[in-house]
C-alpha positions as CSV (number, residue, x, y, z in Angstrom):
1,M,-26.0,-7.2,34.5
2,N,-24.6,-8.1,37.9
3,I,-21.0,-9.0,38.8
4,D,-21.7,-12.8,38.6
5,Q,-23.1,-12.4,35.1
6,A,-20.2,-10.2,34.1
7,K,-17.8,-12.9,35.3
8,E,-19.6,-15.6,33.3
9,K,-19.5,-13.5,30.2
10,F,-15.8,-12.8,30.7
11,D,-15.1,-16.5,31.2
12,Q,-17.1,-17.3,28.0
13,I,-15.1,-14.8,26.0
14,Y,-11.8,-16.2,27.3
15,V,-12.8,-19.8,26.5
16,E,-13.9,-18.7,23.0
17,L,-10.6,-17.0,22.3
18,M,-8.5,-19.9,23.7
19,D,-10.6,-22.7,22.0
20,E,-10.6,-20.9,18.6
21,N,-6.9,-19.9,19.0
22,V,-7.8,-16.4,17.9
23,P,-4.6,-14.7,16.6
24,L,-3.7,-11.5,18.4
25,D,-0.8,-10.5,16.3
26,T,-1.4,-6.8,16.4
27,E,-2.8,-4.2,18.8
28,Q,-5.8,-3.8,16.5
29,D,-6.4,-7.6,16.7
30,A,-6.3,-7.4,20.6
31,R,-8.6,-4.4,20.6
32,F,-11.2,-5.9,18.2
33,Q,-11.2,-9.4,19.6
34,V,-10.7,-8.7,23.3
35,I,-10.9,-5.2,24.6
36,D,-14.0,-4.1,22.6
37,R,-15.9,-7.2,23.7
38,I,-15.0,-6.7,27.3
39,L,-16.1,-3.1,27.3
40,V,-19.5,-3.9,25.7
41,E,-20.3,-7.5,26.6
42,V,-18.7,-7.7,30.1
43,L,-18.8,-4.1,31.5
44,G,-22.0,-3.2,29.6
45,W,-20.6,0.0,28.2
46,D,-22.9,1.6,25.6
47,R,-21.2,1.6,22.2
48,S,-22.2,5.2,21.6
49,G,-20.1,6.2,24.6
50,I,-16.9,4.6,23.3
51,R,-14.6,6.6,21.1
52,T,-11.4,5.2,19.7
53,E,-8.2,7.2,19.1
54,P,-9.7,10.7,19.7
55,H,-7.2,13.6,19.6
56,T,-6.4,15.3,22.9
57,D,-4.1,18.2,23.8
58,S,-1.3,15.7,24.5
59,G,-1.8,13.5,21.4
60,Y,-4.2,10.6,21.0
61,V,-5.7,8.1,23.4
62,D,-6.7,4.5,22.5
63,Y,-10.2,4.7,24.1
64,L,-12.3,7.5,25.6
65,L,-15.3,6.3,27.4
66,T,-18.1,8.8,28.0
67,A,-21.4,8.8,29.8
68,G,-23.9,11.6,30.1
69,N,-21.7,13.9,27.9
70,R,-18.8,13.6,30.3
71,N,-15.5,11.8,30.0
72,R,-15.3,8.9,32.3
73,L,-12.2,7.0,31.4
74,W,-9.5,7.1,28.8
75,T,-6.7,4.7,28.1
76,Y,-3.6,4.7,26.0
77,S,-0.7,2.3,25.2
78,L,2.9,3.1,25.9
C-alpha cells in the first residue's frame, strides 16, 4: 500500500465512523473502532505483530507493535 492508498483508507474509515455516528464512549470503543483499524487497514501492520496491554517493567502499555521479533513501537495512555 502506498501513501495515497493509505490516505484513502483513512478517509474511508473516518467517513464510516462519522456517517454511522459510532459511539466512542470508552477507551475500548476507541481502540476497537478506530485505533485497531488504523493500525491494520491504514498502516498495514500485521495483526500477529500487535500485542495489547502487555506487561512491562514499568507496568502495562496499551499497544506493543513488533516486527521480526523486535519491538518497534509501544503506546500508552496517561
